[in-house]
Phi, psi and omega in degrees: 000137180291158185300324181296332184276359180262007184298154177303324181298317180291324177296320177296321180296319178297322179293321178298315181298316179297320179296321179294317179299319179295318179296314184294331180299339179281353183235076185283182183306323180301319179300312183288325178296317179299317178295320182298320180297320183266357186053049182258156181279138182278069186305314183294321180294315180295322178296320180294318178297321181294313181299326180282351178086006183290325181284346177259020186307320186260002174277128181301154179298330178301338179250016176090005180273185181273341176062038182269168181277168175298323179299318179292319179297320177297320179297323177298312182293322178298313182294325175303311179291319181296338177276358180091005179270185183226100182286351180297341178298339187208005187298334182296336180297332179290316188260337179290329183290343180301326177296316177295316181295319185277325192237355178283161178282168179299321181294321179295314181296319181291331180282318191259320190296317179299323180290324175293315181300319184281344183093359178297328177233144173254128171243088187233005184242139185228107182265097182234301188294142176232158183301322184273336184261328182057237181281350179277074188302324184291353178258012180298153188247351179296130185248151174230113185247126180289126172226102181065234182263020176227161165252140178257117187253132176223141178148200185212144172235153177223159185057038175266095186284147174068018178299326180288342186244013182244141176277331185235147178232129174271116191239135175253125182220160179271123179256344175229132179307144183303320181291348184260000182257151180280317179252143183303326185280353181276166172091000179253140183230154180252133180233147171258112185262126175278102186293335180295328180267338188276324185298130181086353180231038179133356180222136175232146185239125177244119177295148176242119181279124183238179184289346176230163183277091188239002176050044183264156188217170165241143182243142177238129179250125182228095183054043177289125181264119179240127181305139179301332178294349178269359172291129179264123179071211181270145175296136179090353184251013187297324181298319178299323185292324184278346184296316179297324177294330177293323177295317177297319177301314181297317183294315182293318177290327174300318178297322174301317179297321175298318175300315177301312180303317181297319179298312179298319179295316180293321179295315181294317182297313179298317179294319181296332177283329186263333183284118181255124178223133184056036175077014180207152179295140181298335179290353177279346183270132181296332176300336177262320183298311192298316178297325178293315180297320179294319178298321176298314179298319180296318180295317182295322180295315179296324179302321179294323179290323177298316179297320177297317181296316182294322179298316180293322178298314181297328182278359183073018180268160177298124183230021181304313181293315182293321178298316179293317179294323177298315177295317180299307187291321182289319177297319177295319179297315182290324179290321177297318179293322179298313178299315179300315185293319178297318181292322177299321182279348180060221181301329181293339178294340180270350181280135186303321188294344181272349179069355182295314183296323179297308180293329176300314180293320185292318186279345178294332180306323190279002164284340184249319186237156001281356175217139184285159179302317184295325177292326177294317179297321179295320178298311181297319181298318184277310190271339179255314184266352175075021178281160180298145175302133186260355181214000000 
């Protein structure tokens, strides 16, 4: 090992990775298959991650968190996926709290962050997307109107995952009509909604059954009263507040994709060594070897970009391009590895007991969410290459 690789930080990172692997070993494929059949939330798994402090990775120690770097947080999410588990059940708790941490008042941070860090409260739901606006966030229609010491919220959100299993919801709503703002990005505000108080008194949750077990929902707000003290930062500046959180989201989900790719590659490699056809292991055939080797090379290249994006984020530098490229390349690498792994297993890849089909469905999501491939390409074309805006 080179001298630079022997640093205490890297040694700590290795310990973190090993600790995550040990924890995940307690939740084997059978656990996830049972949940998948019932579309059930992995309560025990999330509790174990919380107790170990992994979900509080990015919360500062002053608030009871682990105070780890983005690189360490990415390593945690990567190892969860590489172990065959599914971090999507709770990954939002890592990046949604960033809006509160960066833009919340001292009173808000003191009130909410320690409880989130300890697991007393879950902040795992993020209400942004709407049926009519989709990825066009600036066109959202959910409104928040100030009345005395409350805001009255009306509207609808969709693809709000984990709303049924979250105590708190980070909500983006329009506080100033779109036609009344000077800049398109103005007029949106962020609120921390206490779901424990809101359900049945202005908010309804409808689960959406999807091709993977993702606990996603649609939310309806009908005169929901939210205390004005739950407004994060300044009214009308919410879109700017969530942008940095979106970069963290892209980096962490990219790390999950790297973990998925590693799982698929290891699974395919192991099977190719053991599966005997025509008197020889199928892994001896170049037709089987080459796709596995290509998937490995693609994964390693994407892994480097994830590391570069995490480093820029930690340094406080603009990392929009790097975070988007990391998500794009890692999602492509995980999907290519998933397809390769399924093909390597042949018919057995479709059998539930091998876990390949489950992970195949789970990793496909990241070609579409939390931002589609085409939107990332549009971002790079305009903001990096200087091409005319396409939308």
